[in-house]
C-alpha positions in Angstrom: 150.1 -52.6 45.4 152.7 -53.1 42.8 155.6 -50.8 42.3 154.6 -49.4 38.9 151.2 -48.4 40.3 152.9 -46.4 43.1 155.2 -44.7 40.6 152.2 -43.8 38.3 150.2 -42.4 41.2 153.2 -40.3 42.4 153.9 -39.0 38.8 150.3 -38.1 38.2 150.1 -36.2 41.5 153.4 -34.3 40.7 152.1 -33.4 37.3 148.9 -32.1 38.8 151.0 -30.1 41.2 152.8 -28.5 38.3 149.6 -27.8 36.4 147.7 -26.4 39.3 150.5 -24.4 40.8 150.1 -21.8 38.0 146.5 -21.5 39.1 147.3 -21.0 42.7 146.0 -24.4 43.6 149.2 -26.3 44.0 148.6 -27.3 47.6 145.7 -29.6 46.7 147.8 -32.3 45.0 150.7 -31.8 47.4 148.3 -32.6 50.3 147.0 -35.7 48.6 150.6 -36.7 47.8 151.5 -36.4 51.4 148.5 -38.5 52.5 149.4 -41.2 49.9 153.0 -41.4 51.0 152.0 -41.4 54.7 149.6 -44.4 54.0 152.3 -46.1 52.0 154.8 -45.7 54.8 152.2 -47.1 57.3 151.7 -50.2 55.2 155.4 -50.8 54.8 156.0 -50.4 58.6 153.2 -52.8 59.5 154.6 -55.4 57.0 158.1 -54.9 58.6 156.7 -55.4 62.1 154.8 -58.6 61.0 158.0 -60.1 59.5 160.1 -59.3 62.5 
């Protein structure tokens, strides 16, 4: 994916965290953010290994 899409997804999840934190549901977007960043890191590592 392109960089602006990654930034938009991260900003949306952070805004959801702020909004839902007041309703005691802040862990839901934080968990989805961690899965997203984990998958993004996996893609970057696999691309790094292919180019090596």
